[in-house]
C-alpha positions in Angstrom: 99.9 111.6 93.5 97.4 110.8 90.7 97.6 107.1 91.5 96.6 107.8 95.1 93.8 110.2 94.3 92.4 107.9 91.6 92.5 104.9 94.0 90.8 106.9 96.7 88.0 108.1 94.4 87.4 104.6 93.1 87.6 103.0 96.5 85.2 105.5 98.1 82.7 104.9 95.3 83.2 101.1 95.8 82.5 101.4 99.5 79.4 103.6 99.0 77.9 101.4 96.2 78.7 98.0 97.6 77.6 98.6 101.2 79.8 95.6 102.3 82.2 96.4 105.1 83.5 93.0 106.2 87.2 92.2 105.6 86.5 89.9 102.6 84.6 92.4 100.6 86.8 95.4 101.5 89.9 93.4 100.5 88.2 92.6 97.2 87.4 96.3 96.8 91.0 97.2 97.4 92.3 94.7 94.9 89.8 95.6 92.2 90.2 99.4 92.7 94.0 98.9 92.6 93.9 97.0 89.3 91.5 99.6 87.8 93.8 102.4 89.1 96.8 100.9 87.4 94.9 100.7 84.1 93.1 104.0 84.2 94.9 106.5 86.4 95.6 108.8 83.5 91.9 109.1 82.5 90.9 111.3 85.5 93.6 113.9 85.2 94.8 116.1 82.3 98.5 115.6 81.5 98.6 112.9 84.1 98.9 115.4 87.0 96.6 116.1 89.9 95.6 119.8 90.2 93.6 121.3 93.1 91.2 122.8 90.6 89.9 119.3 90.2 88.4 119.5 93.7 86.4 122.5 92.6 85.2 120.7 89.5 84.2 117.7 91.6 82.1 119.9 94.0 80.5 121.7 91.0 79.7 118.4 89.4 78.3 117.0 92.6 76.0 120.0 92.7 75.0 119.5 89.1 73.8 115.9 89.7 70.5 116.9 91.5 69.7 119.2 88.6 70.4 116.5 86.1 68.2 114.0 88.1 65.4 116.6 88.1 65.7 116.9 84.3 65.7 113.1 83.9 62.5 113.0 86.0 60.8 115.7 83.9 61.9 114.0 80.7 60.5 110.7 81.9 57.2 112.3 82.5 57.2 113.9 79.1 58.1 110.6 77.4 55.4 108.8 79.4 52.9 111.4 78.2 54.0 111.0 74.6 53.7 107.2 74.8 50.4 107.1 76.7 48.7 109.8 74.7 46.0 108.3 72.4 47.5 110.1 69.4 51.2 109.4 70.4 52.4 112.9 69.3 55.9 111.7 68.7 57.9 113.9 66.3 61.4 112.3 66.1 64.1 114.5 64.7 67.8 114.7 64.4 69.4 118.0 65.3 72.9 119.2 64.9 74.4 122.1 66.8 77.8 123.6 67.6 79.0 123.6 71.2 81.2 126.2 72.8 82.8 123.6 75.0 86.5 123.0 74.5 87.7 120.6 77.2 87.4 116.9 76.4 85.9 116.2 79.9 83.2 118.9 79.3 82.3 117.4 75.9 82.0 113.9 77.4 80.0 115.1 80.4 77.6 117.0 78.1 77.2 114.1 75.7 76.5 111.7 78.5 74.1 114.1 80.2 72.1 114.3 76.9 72.0 110.6 76.5 71.0 110.0 80.2 68.0 112.3 79.7 65.1 110.3 78.2 64.0 111.3 74.8 67.5 112.2 73.6 70.5 110.3 72.4 73.9 111.7 71.5 74.5 110.0 68.1 77.8 111.6 67.3 80.3 114.4 68.1 82.2 115.7 65.1 85.6 117.4 65.6 84.8 117.9 69.3 82.3 120.7 68.6 79.4 119.5 66.5 76.8 117.4 68.3 74.3 115.2 66.4 71.4 114.4 68.7 68.2 112.3 68.1 65.2 113.8 69.9 61.8 112.1 70.4 59.8 115.4 70.1 60.1 119.0 69.1 59.8 120.1 72.8 62.8 118.0 73.7 64.8 119.5 70.9 63.9 123.0 71.9 64.8 122.4 75.5 68.2 121.1 74.4 68.8 123.9 72.1 68.0 126.5 74.8 71.6 125.8 76.0 70.9 125.5 79.8 72.6 122.1 80.1 75.6 123.2 78.1 76.0 126.4 80.3 75.9 124.3 83.5 78.5 121.9 82.1 80.7 124.9 81.1 80.5 126.3 84.6 81.5 123.0 86.1 84.7 122.8 84.1 85.4 126.6 84.2 84.6 127.3 80.5 82.2 130.2 81.2 
């Protein structure tokens, strides 16, 4: 079952992103998604088994994406302000904090969300619970330490 679900997820994404629906391109999509499915089918599912709770997680994650895009836009504006300001008020810092997230997928999604947001980079995750983040300014660090992003990720993966 996990092979089929993995293939369908990959192929649906391939169709959406490629925009090519002729037989040649669709057959290439089937072949490439089939090969990737064989190599990575166990990455999507814990214990290698499909559970229907994954559908809920997918829907919650899809609803999280617009919020993340909004945060990325706000961060872009802030970074542009810092760079274009005559005094360049950049205050780089490295912060370390402990997360309450337990699931590997939650930790990966959180680390990637931080890195996708301009002005922050996830440098390291120690023992699955200590994050080391580089921030371009104090405001960015304070926003990250507020925990809003972490709470949203926890909700997606049922770690409230």
